[in-house]
VOGU-3710 file (C-alpha; in Angstrom, 3 decimals, decimal comma):
1> xxxxxxxxxx> 94,074/-70,929/1,463  90,352/-71,857/1,498  88,277/-68,644/2,125  84,676/-70,494/1,451  83,715/-69,946/5,077  83,459/-66,252/4,146  80,726/-66,855/1,976  78,892/-69,677/3,456  76,737/-67,998/5,649  75,676/-65,380/3,190
11> xxxxxxxxxx> 72,644/-65,513/0,798  73,206/-65,148/-2,713  72,708/-61,272/-3,224  75,186/-61,081/-0,227  77,711/-63,244/-1,791  77,664/-61,317/-4,790  78,467/-57,766/-3,034  81,652/-59,764/-0,919  82,975/-61,464/-3,984  82,563/-59,033/-6,422
21> xxxxxxxxxx> 85,406/-58,583/-8,841  84,093/-55,022/-10,491  86,081/-51,778/-9,409  83,010/-49,775/-8,115  80,258/-51,026/-6,628  76,757/-49,258/-5,416  75,279/-52,011/-2,649  71,759/-50,823/-2,300  70,994/-52,480/1,150  67,193/-52,359/2,213
31> xxxxxxxxxx> 66,070/-52,166/5,759  67,290/-55,188/7,934  69,158/-57,092/4,878  72,485/-57,357/6,783  74,414/-54,760/5,175  77,106/-54,509/8,235  77,807/-58,025/7,930  78,040/-57,375/3,867  80,783/-54,780/4,759  82,826/-57,095/7,303
41> xxxxxxxxxx> 82,521/-60,041/5,149  84,083/-57,701/1,832  86,954/-56,774/4,088  87,574/-60,337/5,396  87,307/-61,184/1,568  89,707/-58,729/0,345  92,366/-59,369/2,760  92,249/-63,477/2,823  90,921/-64,074/-0,716  92,636/-61,304/-2,908
51> xxxxxxxxxx> 95,685/-60,564/-0,279  94,613/-56,989/-0,112  96,866/-55,586/3,114  94,584/-54,606/5,787  96,479/-51,113/5,454  95,450/-50,735/1,500  91,796/-50,385/2,944  90,042/-47,573/4,132  86,503/-47,953/5,848  84,117/-45,342/6,267
61> xxxxxxxxxx> 81,258/-45,368/8,694  78,800/-42,569/10,310  79,433/-42,889/13,971  81,970/-43,967/16,166  79,683/-46,772/17,745  79,671/-48,004/14,060  83,386/-47,920/13,593  84,193/-49,814/16,754  81,574/-52,389/15,919  82,730/-52,918/12,482
71> xxxxxxxxxx> 86,383/-53,173/13,521  85,453/-55,671/16,436  83,421/-58,057/14,013  86,302/-58,025/11,345  88,681/-58,926/13,972  86,540/-61,630/15,251  85,581/-62,996/11,743  89,396/-63,373/10,732  90,821/-63,833/14,082  93,567/-60,714/13,903
81> xxxxxxxxxx> 94,256/-57,808/15,672  94,042/-54,932/13,085  94,708/-51,978/15,359  96,288/-49,761/12,720  93,601/-50,399/9,989  92,029/-47,154/8,989  88,215/-47,600/10,126  86,258/-44,622/11,379  84,065/-41,809/10,545  84,626/-39,119/7,974
91> xxxxxxxxxx> 85,665/-36,609/10,571  87,955/-39,171/12,517  89,695/-40,319/9,654  90,127/-36,466/8,370  91,287/-35,297/11,462  93,790/-38,739/11,660  94,863/-37,350/8,233  95,522/-33,818/9,470  97,286/-34,776/12,829  99,898/-36,379/10,188
101> xxxxxxxxxx> 100,197/-33,568/7,815  99,247/-30,775/9,757  102,089/-28,708/8,168  100,836/-29,054/4,329  97,459/-28,687/5,599  98,405/-25,111/7,140  98,068/-26,304/10,734  100,380/-25,890/13,877  101,181/-29,082/15,072  99,208/-29,087/18,237
111> xxxxxxxxxx> 95,977/-27,724/16,816  92,924/-27,862/19,000  89,459/-29,168/17,846  86,589/-26,754/18,974  83,572/-27,989/20,047  80,104/-26,632/19,413  80,184/-24,299/22,539  83,363/-23,489/22,070  82,773/-22,509/18,585  79,939/-20,528/19,837
121> xxxxxxxxxx> 81,850/-18,497/22,656  84,581/-17,493/19,871  81,813/-16,462/17,157  80,409/-14,093/20,376  83,898/-12,706/20,785  84,426/-12,034/17,165  81,149/-10,266/16,598  81,748/-7,895/19,721  84,801/-7,005/18,191  83,432/-6,297/14,540
131> xxxxxxxxxx> 80,603/-4,284/16,577  77,906/-6,546/15,194  74,407/-5,690/16,647  73,529/-9,643/18,340  69,447/-8,694/18,167  70,214/-8,906/14,437  73,187/-11,434/13,728  72,986/-13,812/16,708  76,041/-15,619/17,343  74,044/-18,928/17,119
141> xxxxxxxxxx> 72,722/-18,139/13,477  76,061/-17,047/12,525  77,530/-20,593/13,781  74,435/-22,297/11,918  75,223/-20,130/8,513  79,335/-20,893/9,034  78,980/-24,581/9,591  76,707/-24,893/6,469  78,928/-23,159/3,864  81,555/-25,288/5,157
151> xxxxxxxxxx> 79,607/-28,431/4,809  79,189/-27,425/0,796  82,823/-26,867/0,789  82,615/-23,115/0,647  85,104/-20,546/1,981  84,271/-16,941/2,266  85,361/-16,093/-1,216  82,995/-18,689/-2,714  80,022/-17,009/-1,476  78,546/-14,282/-4,098
161> xxxxxxxxxx> 76,766/-11,645/-1,717  74,591/-10,483/-4,487  74,219/-7,243/-2,784  72,556/-8,482/-0,080  73,598/-6,681/3,285  72,562/-9,922/5,301  74,734/-11,876/2,958  77,746/-9,317/2,931  77,518/-9,108/7,155  77,353/-13,063/7,402
171> xxxxxxxxxx> 80,643/-13,239/5,185  82,297/-10,551/7,225  81,708/-12,665/10,201  82,871/-15,819/8,335  86,135/-14,150/7,744  86,827/-12,821/10,727  85,867/-16,192/12,436  88,341/-18,117/9,921  91,536/-15,539/11,345  90,479/-16,078/14,786
181> xxxxxxxxxx> 90,711/-19,659/14,529  93,995/-19,417/12,694  95,758/-17,314/14,976  94,147/-19,228/17,838  95,354/-22,640/16,192  91,987/-24,011/16,229  89,775/-25,966/14,104  85,830/-26,383/14,380  84,189/-29,875/13,462  82,861/-28,322/10,224
191> xxxxxxxxxx> 86,712/-27,154/9,363  88,056/-30,680/9,679  86,617/-32,144/6,599  87,135/-29,034/4,702  90,277/-28,718/5,529  91,120/-32,106/4,763  89,828/-31,959/1,257  91,779/-28,833/0,305  94,699/-31,184/1,926  94,267/-33,074/-1,465
201> xxxxxxxxxx> 93,695/-30,277/-3,821  96,872/-28,401/-2,345  99,064/-31,018/-2,382  98,735/-33,682/-5,309  101,945/-35,339/-4,575  100,254/-36,300/-1,184  96,828/-37,291/-2,833  98,996/-39,568/-5,021  100,452/-41,547/-2,370  97,255/-42,090/-0,535
211> xxxxxxxxxx> 95,758/-43,157/-3,576  97,994/-45,625/-4,177  97,928/-46,580/-0,565  94,141/-46,714/-0,315  93,421/-49,658/-3,194  89,961/-50,314/-1,792  87,422/-47,856/-0,072  84,322/-48,657/1,427  81,523/-46,086/2,856  78,822/-47,035/4,786
221> xxxxxxxxxx> 75,414/-44,875/5,115  76,074/-43,488/1,709  72,815/-41,966/1,161  73,775/-39,866/4,193  76,888/-38,136/2,813  76,745/-34,424/2,255  78,790/-32,323/-0,744  81,563/-32,051/1,083  82,065/-35,629/2,179  81,536/-37,056/-1,087
231> xxxxxxxxxx> 83,941/-34,469/-2,596  86,576/-35,987/-0,367  85,967/-39,457/-1,338  85,627/-38,698/-5,269  89,128/-36,749/-5,262  90,581/-39,638/-2,732  89,339/-42,232/-4,834  90,652/-41,026/-8,152  90,781/-43,289/-11,141  92,972/-46,172/-9,248
241> xxxxxxxxxx> 90,896/-47,003/-6,391  88,121/-49,276/-6,034  85,195/-47,993/-4,042  82,196/-49,786/-2,826  79,601/-47,528/-1,323  76,652/-49,267/0,619  73,431/-47,254/1,573  69,579/-46,995/0,925  67,984/-44,165/-1,030  64,787/-45,241/0,522
251> xxxxxxxxxx> 66,312/-44,284/4,171  67,627/-41,023/3,208  66,087/-38,690/5,877  68,625/-36,160/7,038  68,069/-33,602/4,048  67,630/-31,175/6,447  71,155/-31,143/7,975  73,173/-31,028/4,891  72,711/-34,795/3,512  72,321/-35,255/-0,048
261> xxxxxxxxxx> 70,373/-37,821/-1,525  71,367/-37,100/-5,122  75,032/-38,289/-4,144  73,305/-42,058/-4,240  71,476/-41,383/-7,252  74,372/-40,143/-9,417  76,853/-42,940/-8,143  76,884/-44,566/-11,376  77,211/-41,349/-13,442  79,983/-40,285/-11,395
271> xxxxxxxxxx> 81,655/-44,178/-11,576  80,961/-45,284/-14,830  80,753/-49,179/-15,036  79,918/-49,188/-11,316  77,809/-52,358/-10,667  74,418/-52,089/-8,721  73,823/-55,028/-6,576  70,562/-55,171/-4,174  70,228/-56,954/-0,716  66,878/-57,098/-0,389
281> xxxxxxxxxx> 66,326/-60,176/1,613  65,138/-58,714/5,065  65,998/-60,827/8,451  64,176/-58,036/10,549  60,509/-58,147/9,689  57,244/-60,227/8,753  56,178/-60,134/5,020  53,064/-57,784/6,203  55,308/-55,248/7,275  57,694/-55,236/4,530
291> xxxxxxxxxx> 54,750/-55,168/2,060  53,492/-52,352/3,574  56,496/-50,592/3,276  57,276/-51,444/0,000  53,433/-49,945/-1,129  54,456/-46,984/0,904  57,856/-46,028/-0,581  56,765/-47,159/-3,885  55,001/-43,505/-3,995  58,356/-41,843/-4,335
301> xxxxxxxxxx> 59,708/-40,969/-7,705  63,499/-41,212/-8,927  64,058/-44,430/-6,609  66,961/-46,641/-7,597  64,348/-49,250/-6,776  64,053/-52,738/-4,518  61,620/-54,469/-3,015  62,019/-56,287/0,670  60,892/-59,789/1,039  61,444/-62,243/3,532
311> xxxxxxxxxx> 61,256/-66,050/4,035  59,430/-65,904/7,363  55,680/-65,629/7,428  53,167/-62,975/6,957  52,873/-62,432/10,590  49,988/-60,261/11,887  48,234/-57,784/10,333  48,951/-54,009/10,795  46,765/-52,560/13,303  45,228/-49,059/12,896
321> xxxxxxxxxx> 43,484/-47,078/15,673  41,406/-43,818/14,993  41,774/-42,252/18,140  39,242/-39,377/19,203  42,210/-36,927/20,469  45,941/-36,997/21,603  44,639/-38,016/25,088  42,909/-41,279/23,701  45,795/-42,048/21,062  48,509/-41,793/24,380
331> xxxxxxxxxx> 45,765/-44,322/26,452  45,452/-46,877/23,741  49,282/-46,852/23,275  49,901/-47,305/26,658  47,340/-49,729/27,463  48,889/-51,972/24,523  52,379/-51,344/25,806  50,811/-52,759/29,116  49,196/-55,713/27,861  52,595/-56,439/25,805
341> xxxxxxxxxx> 54,362/-56,547/29,327  51,595/-58,571/30,907  52,137/-61,139/28,204  55,530/-61,949/29,338  57,778/-59,749/27,181  59,985/-56,900/27,738  59,229/-53,045/27,857  62,432/-52,455/26,423  61,228/-54,604/22,925  58,638/-51,840/22,468
351> xxxxxxxxxx> 58,871/-48,305/20,648  56,767/-45,454/20,596  57,914/-43,248/17,467  56,887/-39,564/16,716  57,595/-37,064/14,142  57,751/-33,849/16,278  59,724/-33,895/19,588  56,435/-32,293/21,159  54,299/-35,419/20,716  56,058/-36,978/23,647
361> xxxxxxxxxx> 54,223/-34,852/26,280  51,049/-36,285/26,294  52,698/-39,758/25,649  54,883/-39,240/29,219  51,999/-38,200/31,205  49,823/-41,364/30,310  52,916/-43,381/31,073  53,218/-41,628/34,219  49,981/-42,052/35,374  50,151/-45,930/34,721
371> xxxxxxxxxx> 53,301/-45,880/36,413  55,434/-47,624/33,651  59,164/-46,803/33,392  60,027/-45,296/30,182  63,015/-43,472/28,388  63,565/-40,844/25,869  65,717/-42,258/23,312  68,418/-39,373/22,122  66,799/-36,632/24,022  65,038/-35,101/27,174
381> xxxxxxxxxx> 61,646/-35,330/28,891  59,134/-32,717/28,243  59,572/-30,436/31,027  63,327/-31,030/30,914  63,893/-29,287/27,483  65,397/-25,899/27,617  62,739/-23,841/26,016  60,217/-25,464/28,562  62,190/-24,483/31,321  62,842/-20,860/30,155
391> xxxxxxxxxx> 59,066/-20,643/29,882  58,017/-22,264/33,072  60,850/-19,956/34,593  58,752/-16,820/33,523  55,539/-18,379/34,954  57,341/-18,971/38,280  58,660/-15,606/38,336  54,789/-14,146/37,829  53,738/-16,592/40,651  56,289/-15,627/42,963
401> xxxxxxxxxx> 59,068/-12,665/42,616  61,346/-14,452/45,313  62,297/-17,658/43,109  65,836/-17,234/42,806  66,305/-19,765/40,414  63,755/-18,612/38,152  65,492/-15,312/38,315  69,077/-16,838/37,541  67,402/-18,771/34,502  65,706/-16,041/32,435
411> xxxxxxxxxx> 67,476/-12,730/33,933  69,497/-12,653/30,532  67,205/-15,044/28,176  66,588/-13,596/25,818  70,161/-11,377/25,778  69,090/-7,976/27,497  72,317/-6,644/28,602  72,764/-7,983/31,758  76,092/-10,015/32,296  78,214/-11,830/34,676
421> xxxxxxxxxx> 79,572/-8,998/36,519  75,778/-7,326/37,193  74,451/-10,967/38,132  77,582/-11,373/40,477  76,652/-7,873/42,065  73,308/-8,791/42,517  74,160/-12,494/44,232  76,453/-10,740/46,707  73,902/-8,066/47,331  71,446/-10,698/48,136
431> xxxxxxxxxx> 73,807/-12,812/50,404  75,084/-9,524/52,387  71,196/-8,471/53,208  69,646/-11,980/53,394  66,838/-11,078/50,650  66,239/-13,009/47,303  67,659/-11,994/44,299  64,630/-10,074/42,976  64,927/-7,667/46,030  68,611/-7,312/45,395
441> xxxxxxxxxx> 67,825/-6,466/42,073  65,529/-3,477/43,591  68,355/-2,458/45,827  71,122/-2,521/43,276  68,975/-0,252/41,376  68,209/2,227/44,029  71,354/2,415/45,299  72,953/2,822/41,873  75,921/-0,083/42,918  75,831/-1,346/39,212
451> xxxxxxxxxx> 76,667/0,490/36,343  73,835/2,924/34,429  73,643/0,859/31,291  73,225/-2,650/33,682  70,707/-0,827/35,844  68,394/0,085/32,930  68,457/-3,342/31,422  67,674/-4,732/34,734  64,751/-2,341/35,347  63,535/-3,099/31,837
461> xxxxxxxxxx> 63,625/-7,226/33,112  61,858/-6,456/36,671  59,260/-4,049/34,579  58,675/-6,962/31,925  57,678/-9,077/34,855  55,143/-7,038/36,822  53,548/-6,099/33,504  53,456/-9,535/32,489  51,381/-10,443/35,834  49,258/-7,207/35,358
471> xxxxxxxxxx> 48,452/-8,355/32,027  47,468/-11,770/32,325  45,891/-11,677/35,916  42,481/-12,293/34,465  43,412/-14,796/31,844  42,795/-18,505/32,010  45,742/-20,666/32,160  46,064/-21,509/28,422  46,158/-17,790/27,304  48,603/-16,677/30,025
481> xxxxxxxxxx> 50,847/-19,441/29,006  50,442/-18,020/25,778  51,171/-14,782/26,229  54,209/-14,875/28,605  55,609/-16,969/25,690  54,907/-14,457/22,995  55,924/-11,319/25,138  59,221/-12,488/27,030  60,456/-12,983/23,201  61,293/-16,401/23,504
491> xxxxxxxxxx> 60,236/-17,468/20,225  62,524/-14,961/18,257  65,345/-16,107/21,077  64,688/-19,815/19,948  64,380/-19,177/16,160  67,575/-17,482/16,268  69,265/-21,136/16,345  67,996/-22,206/12,845  66,984/-25,189/11,486  65,312/-27,825/12,597
501> xxxxxxxxxx> 66,319/-27,266/16,759  64,565/-24,047/16,398  61,429/-25,782/14,864  61,248/-28,250/17,358  61,955/-25,604/20,146  58,810/-23,531/19,184  57,041/-26,972/18,703  57,564/-27,656/22,311  56,700/-23,842/23,435  53,329/-24,557/21,403
511> xxxxxxxxxx> 52,730/-27,984/23,578  53,538/-26,186/26,564  50,204/-24,163/25,593  48,336/-27,440/25,062  49,133/-28,785/28,663  47,956/-25,764/30,128  44,359/-25,803/28,176  44,021/-29,551/29,303  45,119/-29,115/32,675  42,914/-29,780/35,570
521> xxxxxxxxxx> 44,451/-30,031/39,298  43,696/-33,227/40,704  45,233/-32,984/44,439  43,423/-29,586/45,134  39,983/-30,729/47,256  38,341/-27,401/45,901  39,316/-26,231/41,966  40,178/-22,363/41,574  39,206/-20,810/38,480  41,633/-20,976/35,546
531> xxxxxxxxxx> 42,184/-17,518/35,549  43,441/-17,778/39,686  47,141/-17,274/40,972  46,266/-20,715/42,490  45,444/-22,404/39,051  48,835/-21,343/37,861  50,576/-22,480/41,054  48,791/-26,175/40,852  50,084/-26,316/37,157  54,044/-25,521/38,193
541> xxxxxxxxxx> 53,584/-27,750/40,896  52,711/-30,543/38,527  54,986/-30,006/35,983  57,717/-30,146/38,585  56,460/-33,162/40,197  56,810/-34,201/36,494  60,085/-33,046/35,671  60,920/-34,695/39,036  59,960/-38,160/38,227  63,190/-38,797/36,124
551> xxxxxxxxxx> 63,618/-41,392/33,044  64,007/-44,859/33,762  67,195/-45,930/35,049  69,908/-47,214/32,363  69,617/-51,007/33,650  65,420/-50,878/33,895  63,324/-52,559/31,650  61,616/-49,397/30,032  59,427/-48,533/26,945  61,157/-46,654/24,696
561> xxxxxxxxxx> 60,090/-43,331/23,117  62,074/-41,680/20,529  61,624/-39,512/17,524  61,619/-41,137/13,881  65,032/-39,528/13,135  66,348/-41,293/16,230  64,827/-44,298/15,415  67,039/-45,001/12,044  69,091/-48,203/12,561  67,019/-49,461/15,389
571> xxxxxxxxxx> 64,545/-52,302/15,594  61,658/-53,483/17,772  59,551/-56,476/18,126  56,639/-53,878/18,848  56,307/-50,621/17,525  53,623/-47,753/17,521  53,650/-44,893/14,809  51,607/-42,124/16,270  50,214/-39,009/15,081  49,820/-39,860/11,514
581> xxxxxxxxxx> 47,545/-36,983/10,390  48,027/-34,482/7,349  50,115/-31,544/8,680  51,567/-33,309/11,223  52,994/-36,271/9,355  53,567/-35,415/6,689  54,965/-32,241/8,506  53,148/-29,139/7,516  56,555/-27,521/6,167  56,969/-30,306/3,874
591> xxxxxxxxxx> 53,617/-30,814/2,288  53,953/-27,984/-0,727  57,141/-29,350/-1,639  57,908/-32,590/-3,688  61,445/-33,246/-2,347  60,303/-32,524/1,339  57,351/-34,889/0,870  59,506/-37,608/-0,445  61,750/-37,278/2,516  58,803/-37,341/4,900
601> xxxxxxxxxx> 57,733/-40,753/3,290  61,162/-41,860/3,586  60,829/-41,024/7,000  57,825/-42,795/7,296  59,354/-45,930/5,665  62,158/-45,886/8,199  59,509/-45,686/11,110  57,705/-48,947/9,329  60,844/-50,878/9,148  61,519/-50,712/12,363
611> xxxxxxxxxx> 58,736/-53,011/13,497  59,953/-56,777/13,573  56,470/-58,810/14,489  54,037/-56,117/15,418  52,982/-52,492/14,037  50,409/-50,163/15,548  49,588/-47,130/13,281  47,778/-44,198/15,237  45,657/-40,995/14,084  43,516/-38,639/15,896
621> xxxxxxxxxx> 40,062/-37,185/14,905  41,254/-34,125/16,877  44,025/-32,976/18,018  44,860/-29,770/20,192  47,231/-27,265/18,437  48,123/-24,216/20,138  45,425/-24,570/22,987  42,341/-25,019/20,326  40,980/-28,111/18,968  41,261/-28,696/15,369
631> xxxxxxxxxx> 39,858/-31,487/13,127  42,680/-33,910/11,745  42,799/-35,910/8,448  44,514/-39,050/8,447  47,974/-38,944/6,780  48,217/-39,816/3,361  50,525/-42,772/4,249  48,269/-44,580/5,857  45,970/-44,436/2,476  49,223/-45,796/0,765
641> xxxxxxxxxx> 49,458/-48,922/2,620  47,309/-51,515/1,014  43,946/-52,392/2,895  44,582/-56,198/2,737  47,321/-55,416/5,258  45,685/-53,656/7,707  42,870/-54,185/10,420  41,228/-51,411/11,787  40,981/-51,470/15,596  37,278/-50,313/16,117
651> xxxxxxxxxx> 37,044/-49,196/19,703  33,937/-46,434/18,462  31,701/-46,260/15,937  32,369/-44,582/12,721  32,806/-40,846/12,799  31,045/-38,323/10,369  32,782/-35,294/9,783  31,782/-31,703/8,502  32,103/-31,242/4,976  35,133/-28,895/5,779
661> xxxxxxxxxx> 38,361/-31,143/5,813  41,313/-30,129/8,144  39,999/-26,744/9,157  39,438/-25,394/12,813  36,731/-27,692/14,522  34,180/-25,570/16,377  32,651/-26,870/19,630  29,559/-27,445/17,843  30,856/-29,555/15,253  32,851/-31,417/17,946
671> xxxxxxxxxx> 29,187/-32,445/19,404  28,029/-32,986/15,804  30,968/-34,908/14,519  31,694/-37,711/17,711  29,389/-40,646/17,731  31,453/-42,533/20,027  30,555/-45,787/21,527  33,358/-46,212/23,917  31,908/-46,640/27,085  33,060/-44,555/30,745
681> xxxxxxxxxx> 33,627/-47,797/32,585  30,535/-48,755/35,023  28,516/-45,319/33,896  25,802/-44,949/31,301  27,974/-42,485/29,549  30,311/-42,839/26,761  33,047/-40,820/24,407  31,530/-38,285/21,932  27,954/-38,375/23,810  26,518/-34,922/24,301
691> xxxxxxxxxx> 25,465/-34,141/28,000  23,855/-31,170/29,926  25,553/-29,426/33,270  23,691/-27,497/35,034  25,932/-24,362/35,085  28,070/-24,982/32,113  25,121/-25,983/29,428  25,375/-28,430/26,863  28,801/-30,307/25,559  30,015/-33,394/24,736
701> xxxxxxxxxx> 32,438/-35,921/26,250  35,957/-36,336/24,832  37,897/-38,055/27,434  37,657/-39,928/30,656  39,844/-41,105/33,450  38,933/-43,945/36,080  35,649/-45,550/36,493  32,125/-45,121/38,322  31,165/-42,324/39,933  34,450/-41,250/41,028
711> xxxxxxxxxx> 35,496/-41,138/37,372  36,631/-37,960/35,469  35,343/-36,808/32,200  36,674/-34,200/30,028  33,541/-32,298/28,323  33,858/-29,763/25,676  31,285/-27,258/26,180  29,528/-25,354/23,546  30,037/-21,902/25,495  32,801/-22,552/27,917
721> xxxxxxxxxx> 35,301/-24,964/26,630  36,898/-27,885/27,826  36,566/-29,004/31,460  37,199/-31,930/33,706  34,419/-32,821/35,940  34,254/-35,486/38,721  30,823/-37,563/37,892  29,908/-37,919/41,414  29,710/-33,814/41,641  29,050/-33,239/38,126
731> xxxxxx> 25,330/-34,405/37,725  25,640/-34,804/34,167  22,106/-35,351/32,403  22,358/-37,642/28,973  21,336/-35,627/25,737  19,346/-38,108/23,293
//
């Protein structure tokens, strides 16, 4: 049979991977090097050239979408329908195995798989039965702990409590949870792979059967495997199966959720004689982008080593923009995206990538001002996020006790012992008496129509809201928001979720404080003081309007916004990498830890290699963090890109910083350090210029919107902080 057509379209490195006779292969596939193509052609080669049955091949991917794509491309390449072939995710294949061997796995025939919400509900029930204190051991935290142990292949009896009362309680909960699952004929997502691994270990004859059956095992995205996934593969491969793993140690970015980069680094040790094949020719990006990525990632130690290259030309230089602040950064990015669209390109071919979820807010506001459609890839818009809705609901109750939606949302967040029955009694009272839920709460307490314990909890909630209003009524908006977040218990409530999700929620709450500190009403004819109730109401109205705008429709051409973690596997002709500052990217939680810092660098490498034609990198001189202006230092990742690959976009003159790096930047230092030449259109003013106001005194111009006398400028005053002013009314005087 002539199988040359399977190799004709491949480059030399790809051919070596596809037709390699070695038993074990580690294919180091660089970004944009055609790894899926290699996997598909390898499977076709095994079937057509080596006469391997399609049903003797096991192909493992990381997403169902990838599995469907791989199966479709194999069938298209070979012109065959391969319905029974084992192609799927780790969990999908393990589930298929458990369905066929439920009895040997110790399961009932019709076992059910719990989703995350069902698992959480079951854990809450288990904790109630154990009389576990929900405040000390929240069910969400227990869920995070148990899933982490299963990813490491550990049952309760494998965990050493080391005389730690916290661990002892967690192990007790884990044991009780396992019993509850067993009684109910249920398994959770993490259990699928752990149970399938134990199936091999407890049934040697069954393992031997599958080892003989699957002569060839192929694994995609191998750098993202965790402990239990790799253990499952190693046992199944045994000594007889041929194992080909494809991955990129330079794109291992999921350590925070259990992925072990060590798996790909030690593959040659675990499978002696394995051949290393490198796919280094890139079909995505220009030479300048690839050279930048190569230089950046070379600073990591312990790499398997590869160097991306392309036959295409150098392309445009990487553009580096130093923004005055986060508003200037957002405005620059959106303006460049608009230029891209005006030049006949699609908006959806451009992506804005950021390290922290909270960074999307300023970008969203800039896009909304311009009326440019956008879509948050794999996430929600800022004001739609759960933690932001919780905080906003508390603010709404301070402004208006009769806001039923806000009462419904936070009456038991954080958990305060106001259950469903109590809430239904309150709703019933409100309906019967045609009053708000707040008034119904008061009635239910006064008339003792609910149990005493629930009434006490309800009274504490009502008093909390009253105390918050009284305690914050003389505070400016940003301090009001900060106090609400801190005094309602929202931070410890969301911290209980653990891991990256908890950190993201806290960062978003911090960003809400920033939003409040930057807010200036634009729809009111008379601007109220920042301490007034009207100012809070205007802020809440604007938040509601922003949330109500909605993302672009699925079919609408829209700019793509996403975190760097979400961007992996995607590509765009135009990419903006924003917020490249020390403490933000690399993240402050990773700077002092070598493995964490190297994962941050790999994340930056992923971001750079998403760009096909044009890459912009942005950082700010100052950024507002938790309502305070801070001086920022450029990310070390910027310095690791060779100067000859970068062009600096200078919309302002160079900025001299105070001698202290990275610390908080006081208002006087801002005035001294910003020497801008970005002009406010049709005026004699520019960013960074010192000005005098008759009431507020001296300050420095940080930002602007509009042009001419109707322009609004943001001035950071030495004595009273930041304010937005309309030039026609402000009568600012320049200070030379």
